[in-house]
N, C-alpha and C positions, 0 to 999 in steps of 0.2 A: 668461549670467547664471543660468539655471536650473542649469546644470552646477556653477557655483561655489557656489550655494546647497546643492545636494546634497553637494558635496564637503566643505563646512564642517560638515555634520551627521555625516559618517562616523565621527569619533572616538567620538561618543556612541553611535551605532548599533553600532559594533564592540564597545564596552564592554558594551552590552546583550546582544549575542549571546554574548560570552565568559561573561558572568554566567549566561546561560540554560544554557550547557553545564555550567558549574560546578554549578549547582543540580541538574540532572539527574544528574550524576555523584555528587554527595553523597547524593542520595536512594537511588540504586542501591547504592552501596558502603556506605552507613550503615544501610540496612534490608534486608539480603539475604534475610531470611525472607519479606518482603513482595514483593520484586521479582524475586528470582533465578529462581523457577520458576512465577510466576503465569501461568496460561494458556499454559503451555509446550506447543508443538506443533511437533516437528521436521518440517521441510519443506524441499524444494528452494527455491532462490532465483533469481529471474530479473530481469535489468535490462539496460540498455544499458551498454556500456563503450567507451571510446575507445582510441586507440593505447597500447600498453603496459599495458592493463588499467586505465587511469585512469577515475575517475568521469566520466560523460558524461550530460548531460541532454537535449541537443537533436540529437545525431547519433550516430554509432558503430554498433556491431553488438550483437546479442543474445548474452548469456552466461547459462548456467544452471549454478549450483553446487549439488551435492547437499547433503543435510542434514548429512552428515559433513564437508563442506568441500571435497570433490573437485570439480574442474571437469568437468562432463559434456558441455556444449556451449559452444563458443566461436567467435566470429567469424561468427555466423549472420546473413546479410543480411536486412534488414527486409522487402524485397520478397517474400521466400520464407517469411514467417512461417507461412503455412498448412501448410507441410511440417513445421513444428515443433509447432504448436498445433492441437488439435481442440477442439470445443465440444459438450459433452453437454447434453441437455435432459431435465428431469424434470417430471412432471405436477403437482407440488405447489408449484412456484415459477416466477415469471417470469424469474428470473435463470438464466443459463446457467452451466455448469461447465467452464471451460477445463482442458485437460490436455495433457501431452506425449504426442504420438502414439506415440512409441517405447515408452511404458509403459502406455498405455490410461487410461480414465477412472477406474478404481478406485484406482490408485496413482500416477498421473501428475500429480496436483495440485501446486501450488507457491505460493510467496508472492512478492509484489512490494511495493515501497514503501521507505521510508527504511531499515528494518532490513535488507532484502535488498540495497539499493544499497550500503550501508556495508560489508557483508561480501563482496559480490560483486566489488567493485573491488580492485585491488592498491595503488592510491594515489589520494589526492585532490589535484588539481593546484593547491592553494593551501596555503601553509605552515602557517597557524594551524589550519585544519581538518584537515590531514593529521596534525599533532601530536596532535590530539584523537582522530582515528581510531586512531592507534597506541596511545593511552592506553586507549581502549575495548577494543581487542583484548588488551592486556596485563592489564587488569582481569579478563578472563575466561580468562586462561591461553592465549590464542590459539585457543581452541575456538569453534566456531560457537555463536551465541546464538539461542535460539528462544523465549524468554520474551517475551510480547507487549509488556510495559511497557518493554522495552528499545527499542521503537520510538520512544518519546519522546526518549530520549537520542540516538539516531541522528538524529532530526528536528532537534534543536538543533544538532548538528554540521553538518548540511546548511544550517541557517540561517546559521551562521558562514561556511561556504563561500560562500553567496550574497552575503553582505556583502563578502567579499574580491573576488568576481568583479565586483560593482558598482564597487568602488574601482578595479579595473583598467580597466573600461569607461569610467569617467569621465575617465581619462587617455588614452583612445584617440582620436586625432584623427579617426578615420573616422566617429565619431558626429556630428560637425559638418560632414561632407564632402558633404552634400546627400543626395537620395533614393537609397536602395539598393534594387535590384530584381533578383531572379533572372531569368535569361533561359533559353530553351530551346524545343525544339519542342513542339507540342501533343501531349498524350497522352490516350488514351481511358480510362486507368485509372492508379491510383497508390496507393501505401501510404505512410503517414507514421507514424513511431513516435517518441514523445518520452517523457521521464520527467516526469510531472506530480507535484505534491507528494505525492499519494496513492500513486503508483507508475506502472508502465508503461502508456502509453496508445496504443492502436492504432486508426488510422482507415484504412479502405480505401474508395475511391470508383471508380465507373464513370460516365462521362458520354456522352451521345448527341451527334449532330451539332449540336443546338441548344444544347449546353453545359448542359443540365439533367441533374441526377443521375438515373441510371437504376437504380443499385444501390449499396448501401453496407453496410459491416459495421464495427461499433465494438466493441472489447473494452476497456472502461474498467477502471481500477484496481480498483474494488470488485468487478467481475466476476472478474478474475483471482484476487482474494482470497476468493472465495465459499466454497470448501471450507476454506480456512485459518481463516476466521471460524467456520465450523461446528465445526471441530476445537477452536478456542479455547473455544467454548461447552461442548463435551463435557468438556474439561479442567477448566473451572471447576465444572461440575456434579458431576464425580467427586469433587471436593475439598469442595464446600460443600453439596451437596444431601443431605438426610437421607432422601429417598425417601417422605416423608409429606406435605410441604406446601412451597409456594413462599414463602420468607421474604423480608423486606425486605433483609437482608444478601445473600442469593443474587441478588436482582434487581440490587442495586448492583454486585456482582462481575461479573455477566453483562454489564451495560452498560459497565463499565470495560474488559472484554476486547474487546467489539465496537468501542467507540469508539477504542481504540488504533489501529484500522485507518482511522479517520476515514471511515466509509463514506458514499457518496452513492448511496442506493437509487434516487433519481429518475434519476440518470445510468444506473444499471445496469439498470433495468427500464422506464424511460420512463413511470413512474407519477406521478400528481399527488398532492399532499397531504403530510401530516406523517409523522414516523417514530415511531409509538408502539411500545412494547415489549410484545409479547404472548407470555406464557410459559404453556405447557400441560404438566402432568405427567400421564402416562398409565401404566397398568399394562401388562404385557407383552401382554395381550389387547386393548389399545386403549382400555379404559374410562378416562374422565377422572377423575383423583383430585383435581386442583386446577387452577384457571385464574386467572391474574392479568393485568390489562391496566394498563400505566402509560402515561398519555397524554403527548403532547408537552409539556404544561404541568407534568408531574411528578405529577399526581394518579393514585392507585392504586385500582383497582376489582377486587375479588375475586368470583369466580363468573361467571355468564353463560356464553355459548357461545363456544367457540374460533372463530377466523377460519375461513371455509369452506375455505380452502386448507390448513389445518393438518390433515393426515391422518396417522394412525399409519403408520410405515414399517417 
């Protein structure tokens, strides 16, 4: 009964998803001056892929594609992720900085998420979404896209893919075939990697004889994108900052660039509370020129002291 109810809603949901992709495409192609280079930050892209380079969300192996489109790493097994990725720590933030070990922390940063997945895969294994992926690539001349607002276009294509997958699952007799449970021998450690909506999500656990977790390491999507978000902020500042004051348009553009990544700072830092936007403008010698705090409710306050962890770098 539940399956029939969901199946009856599919045509409407599919139309919504198609319309969302259409809207994103019209915005990008109709307003190239606003979308084509906003927050543009060339970066390598990492995601899971399945057999034949197909988009994969729950299984598969890791692939890294360079900013120029070349595949740098392919078929990398999830259990060996520590051989591929290191995590740098800096004193002015709780967030770590993942990087490719082969390149080091300065140049080895990368991007994950919808924009990375869409361009990292060779095909999306559902027909409507695959047609839209091809249209996305054609609209950009087959070149890699690094403007952050293109993330929303990619996200809508993934939404369409999700609806198509749901349609296939609703026709799969296995979903009504009783409980499904994986079996296997007990392990003391394990790594799981999936593609969450925000991007690649890595969980690693070790357990003791009493089955309590003794060690764990999580690299969530926002952490993967840490440096990519910083570079997006840099790109926006270079374009919109006059060097004298922090303006309302600048704040808006900074927030648009950051929120394109849909960051979850609570996940990435395990900190409680809201996500205010605190922007400090300093001279080269570290002296504060301007400081603005935008609260989680949208109220803006100028002046005051920067956050204690905001230190000149």
